[in-house]
C-alpha positions in Angstrom: -69.1 171.6 85.9 -67.9 175.1 87.8 -69.0 174.8 91.7 -71.4 177.9 92.6 -70.9 179.1 96.0 -73.2 181.1 97.8 -71.6 183.8 99.9 -75.0 185.4 100.8 -77.1 184.9 104.0 -80.3 183.2 103.5 -82.7 183.7 105.9 -84.0 180.5 107.1 -85.2 182.0 110.6 -87.8 184.2 108.7 -89.4 181.5 106.7 -89.6 179.3 109.7 -91.2 182.1 111.5 -93.8 182.6 108.4 -94.5 179.0 108.3 -95.4 178.7 111.9 -97.5 182.0 111.8 -99.3 180.6 108.6 -100.6 177.6 110.2 -101.3 179.4 113.4 -103.7 181.7 111.4 -105.2 178.8 109.2 -106.0 176.4 111.7 -108.6 178.6 113.1 -109.8 179.9 109.8 -111.0 176.5 109.0 -113.9 176.1 110.7 -115.2 180.2 110.7 -114.7 179.2 106.6 -116.5 176.1 106.7 -119.3 177.9 108.7 -119.5 180.7 106.8 -122.1 181.4 104.2 -120.5 184.0 102.7 -117.9 183.8 99.6 -114.7 185.5 101.2 -115.3 183.0 104.2 -115.7 180.3 102.1 -112.8 181.1 99.7 -110.7 181.4 103.2 -111.4 178.3 104.6 -110.7 176.5 101.5 -107.2 178.1 101.0 -106.8 177.6 104.9 -107.2 173.6 104.2 -104.9 173.4 101.5 -102.7 175.2 103.2 -102.5 172.8 106.4 -102.5 169.8 103.8 -99.7 171.2 101.6 -97.7 173.6 103.8 -95.3 171.3 105.3 -93.6 171.0 101.9 -92.0 174.2 102.4 -90.3 173.2 105.8 -88.8 170.4 104.1 -86.1 172.8 102.8 -85.2 174.4 106.0 -81.7 172.6 106.7 -79.5 173.3 109.9 -76.0 173.9 109.0 -73.5 174.1 112.1 -70.6 176.5 112.3 -68.0 175.4 109.5 -70.7 173.2 107.9 -71.2 173.3 103.8 -74.5 172.0 102.3 -74.3 170.8 98.6 -78.2 170.7 96.7 -79.0 169.6 93.2 -81.7 171.6 91.9 -83.0 170.2 88.9 -79.8 169.1 87.7 -77.9 172.3 88.7 -75.4 171.9 91.7 -75.5 174.6 94.4 -73.0 175.2 97.4 -73.8 176.8 100.2 -71.4 177.3 103.3 
């Protein structure tokens, strides 16, 4: 098996900010969507509920690496090295 070293910088900070902003938007939309009688409001409420219940899964993939530290992941049987 040949080692694949990823040399490009992945922007985990942007993903962390996206997750936080998505939660800050989704939480207030839940009561608005539930109280809304229109179709779009109900859809936004359902999407917000799904995000609040399942959005934390995206945060599980964020790992903090110190300088001179490497991370090896196995994704679907394929080994990927970073660092």
